[in-house]
N, C-alpha and C positions, 0 to 999 in steps of 0.2 A: 241582782248581779253581785257576785262575791269578788270579782276581779275588776277593780276600778279602772285599770288601764284599758279595758274593753268598753267602758261606758261611753255613750255618745251624748249624754245629757247636756243640753245647752248648745250643742253644735248645730249650726245652720247648714243643712245639706241640700243641694240642688241635684235632682235626678232627672236627666233628660230621657225621652223615650219611656216615660213612666208607665204608660198603659200596656207596654209589651209584657210578654210572659215573665222575663227576668226582671223588668222594671217594677212590676207590681210586687214581686216577692222582695226585692231590695228595699222598696219603700216601706213595706210592712216590717222588715227586719230592723231598719233604722228607727222606725217609730217605736218598736218594742224595746230598743236600747236607749230610748230617751231623746232622740234627736228631734230638732225642729225641721221637719221634712217639707221641702218645696217640690211637689210633683209637677213636672213640665212635659207637655206633649202638644201635638197639633190637633188632637181629637178631643173636642170639648166635652161631648156627651160621655165618652169613656172615662175622662178625667173626673167628671162629676160622680160617676159610679164608684171609681176608686176612692175618692175622697170621702164619700158617704160610708164606705166600708171601713176605712181607716179611722174615721172619727167615732164610729160605733165601737170599734175595738179598743181605741185609746182615747177615751173621753177626757176633755180638759187639756189635751196636748196641743202644742202649736203646730198645726198641720195646714198646708194650703196648696191649692192647685193653681197653676198659671199656664194659660194657653200661649204657645209660641211656636214659631217655625224656624228651624235651624238654618234654613236656606235664605232667610230674610234678615238683612242687617237692621232694618227698621223694627221688626218684631223683636229681635234680641235686645236692641237698645231699650225698648219699652220694658222688656222682662227684667233686665238688670237694674234699670231705674227703680222698678217696683221693689226689687230685693233690697236695694240701698235704702229706700224710704221705709220699708217695713222692718228690716233687721239691722241695717247699718253695717253689715258684714256678710261674708260668705266663708264658711270654714272648709267645706268639702264640695267639690263638683264631681258628679258621676256621669260620664259621657256614655249613654246607652243608646241614644237615638241613631237608628241605622235602618237601611233597606236590606232585606235578606230574602232570598228565595227559599221559602219553607217547604219541608216535606212532611208536615204534620198531616194526620188523617183528615181528609176532606178538603185540603188546600187545593185551590183551583187555578192559581195564577203562576204556576211553574212554567217557565219557558222551555220548550223542547229542543231548542236549537243547539247543535254542536258548535264548538268554538268558531269554526271557520264561517259560520253563518250567523253568529250571535249579533243581534241588533245593537249598534253602537249608541243609539239613543238611550238604551237601558243602562249602558256603561256610564254615560254622561249624567243620567239621573242619579245613579248611585254615588258617583264622585261628588255631586253637589251636596248630598246628604252626609255620606259616610266619611268623606275626606274634608271638603271645604267647610261643611257644617261643623265638623269636629273642631277645626281650626277657629272658626268664627266664635263658637261658644267659649272655647278656651281663652281666646284673647280677651273677651269681655270679662270672664271670671278673673283672669290675672289682674286686670285693671282694678277690680274690686278688692282683690286680696293684697296687692302690693303695699298699699298705705299702712296696713297693719303688720307687714312683714310676716305673714302667717297664712298658710293655705295648703290644701291637699287635693290633688286631682287624681281621679281614678278613671282611666280609659279602659274600654272593653274591646278586646280583639277577638280572635277565633283561633282554633287550632290551624285553620287555613292561613294564618299569618306565620305559621311555623313549618307546616308541611303542605304538600299539594293534596287536594281531595282524592280519595280513593273512589273513583266513579262507580265502582262495582257496588258500593253501599246503596246506591240509588236504584239499582236494577232489582226489583222485587217480584216481577211478574213477567213470565215469558210471553204472555199474550198481549201485553200493552207496549206501546212505543217506549224506547229508552228515554230517560230523563237525566239531566246533568246538573251538577253544581256549577253555576255560571262564573265567568271570569270577573264580573263586576264586584261580587262580594269578596272573592279571593284577593283580587288586586287592591281594593280599598282597605280591607282589613290588614293587609300585609304592611301597610305604612304605620299602623298604630303602635306597635312596640318601639319602633325607632323614633317615632314622634314623641312618645313618652320619655324616652332617653334624652331627646333633644331638650324638651321642656325641663326635665329633671336637672340636667347639668347646667342649663342656662340660669335657672332661678334658685339653685340650691343654697347659695350664700345669702339669699333674700328671704329665707324661711319658708319656701314653698317646695313641697314634695310632689312627685308625679310617678305613678306606677300603673301597670297594666294587669288586668285580669283576663285570662284565656279560658272561658268556659267551653264545654263541648257536649253535644248529645243530651241536652236537657229534654226529658220526656214530656211530650204534650199530645197525648192521644195518637201516637204514631201507630201505624198498622203493625200487625203481628209479624208480617214478612220483613218490615223495616227493622223491627226490634231484633229479630233473629239474625239479620245481616249484621247489625251493629254489634251484637254480642260476639259474633265470630271474629270481629276485627278489634275488639276491645280487650285489654288484659284483664280488666275486672269483670268482663263478660256480661255487661248490662249497660243501660243508659243511666244518665244522671237523674236522680230525684230532685225536683225543683228546690226542696228545702236544703239540699246539700250545697247550694251556691250561697246561702246566707252567711255562713261563717267566713269565707274569704272576703266578702264585701265588708262585713263588720270589722274584721281584722284590719283591712287597709284603711278604713275610715277612722279607726280609733288610734289612740296614742300607743297601743301595743305594737304598732308598726313604725314607730317614730324614727327608727334608724334605717328605714327602707326608702329608697328613691331610685328611679330608673330601673326598677325590677319588673320582671314578668312572672306573675303568679299563675301557674298552669293548673287548671282544675278539669282534667280530661279523662280521668279513670285510667291513665297510662297510655292513652291513644298515641301520643307522640314519643313514647319510650321505645317503640320498636318500629 
């Protein structure tokens, strides 16, 4: 690395939702830039696989996996006690844990309900993870960061925190029932940028920054029809390659973004520009 301001060497970074598509890439990017990565998720087997991969790529580096559930106060208490004991600090928190109705190829758990029939239990489940879970993790992280008057929180929203879903994106086959991007994801992600601004302004004088990343359309074996729909609606005319999200997360975690707090970094190929 020729630009030391982008180095993450020695930084202790906790990534929640680490086994997700973006989570795995972010963990790899941080490890590549020298960070001590703590990968957290509630899926123990997938975490083990991720850690095996990272330790093979980055031998000798301080990398660890911790199983925890963002909806459980007891689980998070244990997690942060472990971080305190092992590292005595936390430099960066990346809040990626979330429930999302995916439209990737082969996905089977898409709910077909229009809004007027959408099951409220699915809304409540998403609120518990995407909203309350986000707050729980952030509170624990802040309590660990405040004694050193230093910390950096990166929250992850969605373009649907900025604009409404264009439901035509999800209509790819005239022979199948229509599917919809549901309200639970849209509603819970909509709070994230303003939550970041709240935390940013509340703790700015105590050395803690908080920003939001807004990724969109990260390719994950989507169908050809979905990709064609997406291309029509995107100024760049294509989906996001997974590696293209690395730079924004590295930038916000590094000292290169030291004068940024309360900001929303949009990585959407221009989707929200028109």
